[in-house]
C-alpha positions in Angstrom: 91.8 125.1 143.1 90.1 128.5 143.6 89.9 128.9 139.8 87.9 125.7 139.4 84.3 125.8 138.3 81.7 123.1 138.7 78.5 122.8 136.8 75.7 120.3 136.8 77.4 118.7 139.8 74.5 116.3 140.5 73.4 113.1 138.8 71.0 110.2 139.4 71.3 106.8 137.7 70.6 103.2 138.7 69.3 104.1 142.2 72.3 106.2 143.0 72.2 109.9 143.6 75.6 111.5 143.3 77.0 115.0 143.7 80.3 116.8 143.9 81.8 116.9 147.4 84.7 118.2 149.3 85.9 115.1 151.1 88.6 115.7 153.7 89.9 118.6 155.8 90.3 121.3 153.0 86.8 122.8 152.1 88.4 124.3 148.9 89.6 120.9 147.7 87.2 118.9 145.4 88.5 115.4 145.2 85.5 113.5 144.0 81.8 112.6 144.3 79.6 111.5 147.1 76.9 109.0 146.2 73.9 107.7 148.1 72.6 104.2 147.3 68.8 104.6 147.6 68.1 100.9 148.0 70.8 100.1 150.6 70.8 103.5 152.2 74.6 103.9 152.3 77.0 106.6 151.2 80.0 105.9 148.9 82.8 108.3 148.0 84.7 108.2 144.8 87.8 110.4 144.1 88.3 111.8 140.7 90.6 110.2 138.2 94.2 111.3 138.1 95.5 113.4 135.3 93.8 115.8 132.9 91.9 117.4 135.7 94.1 120.2 136.8 95.1 123.3 134.8 96.8 126.4 136.3 94.3 128.6 134.4 91.3 126.8 135.9 89.3 123.7 135.2 85.6 123.3 134.3 83.9 120.1 135.3 80.5 118.9 134.4 78.8 115.8 135.7 76.1 114.0 133.7 74.7 110.6 132.9 75.9 108.9 129.8 74.8 105.3 129.0 73.4 105.0 132.5 76.9 105.7 134.0 77.9 108.8 136.1 80.2 110.6 133.7 82.4 113.6 133.9 83.8 116.0 131.3 86.7 118.2 132.2 87.9 121.3 130.4 91.2 123.0 131.0 90.5 126.6 130.1 92.8 129.4 128.9 91.8 132.8 127.6 91.8 131.9 123.9 90.5 128.4 123.6 88.9 125.5 125.5 91.4 122.7 125.6 92.4 119.5 127.3 88.8 118.3 127.3 88.1 114.7 128.2 85.0 112.5 128.8 85.2 110.0 131.7 82.7 107.4 133.0 82.6 105.8 136.4 82.1 102.1 136.1 81.9 101.3 139.8 80.9 103.6 142.7 83.4 103.9 145.4 86.3 102.7 143.2 88.6 105.5 142.0 90.4 103.1 139.5 87.1 102.4 137.8 87.0 105.8 136.0 87.4 105.2 132.3 88.6 107.9 130.0 86.5 107.7 126.9 87.7 110.3 124.4 89.2 113.8 124.1 87.5 116.9 122.8 89.0 119.8 121.0 90.9 122.0 121.3 88.0 124.4 120.6 88.8 128.0 119.6 86.7 131.0 120.6 84.7 129.3 123.3 83.8 131.2 126.5 82.5 128.2 128.5 80.7 124.9 128.4 77.0 124.9 129.3 75.8 121.4 129.4 74.9 118.3 127.4 72.3 117.1 125.0 71.6 113.8 123.3 74.4 111.6 121.9 77.1 113.2 124.0 76.6 116.6 122.2 77.8 119.6 124.2 76.2 123.0 124.4 78.8 125.8 124.4 78.8 129.6 124.5 81.3 131.3 122.2 83.1 134.5 122.9 80.4 136.4 121.0 77.6 135.1 123.3 76.2 132.7 120.7 74.9 129.2 121.6 76.8 126.3 119.8 76.3 122.6 119.8 79.4 120.4 119.5 79.2 116.7 118.5 82.5 115.2 119.7 82.0 111.9 117.8 81.6 113.7 114.4 83.8 116.6 115.6 81.3 119.0 114.2 80.3 122.4 115.6 76.8 123.8 114.8 75.9 127.5 115.5 72.3 127.3 116.8 71.7 131.0 115.8 70.7 131.9 119.4 72.3 134.9 121.1 72.5 135.9 124.8 
């Protein structure tokens, strides 16, 4: 997993602070998230969902909050396009089986990397020319924001 990239690997929702964590003996292995329940002062671990998370060319993962749930988007990345993109939401902390796959994204051509999220599940992306784009996965519409660099 040395090719994997993690961005925005912290979230806070409903009194739970969560972040990406290497759980187990291998520090290079990223199996899930570690969450701290602020009201009960306990830690919970949740491994990532199976499937759609590994790609031999590397995987981007971004954590965020969507509809008050810890959510994850994964991107299998090759050199020409961003593909194998999926949104997931965690319905119950500490329960791996509670990850729910929401919908796929793409494939998206000419994208260098994902940058983060905005309202209504929209995703900021940087294209191969260094321009900032906004992708609305529900409408499947890409908007060039006319911002470089």
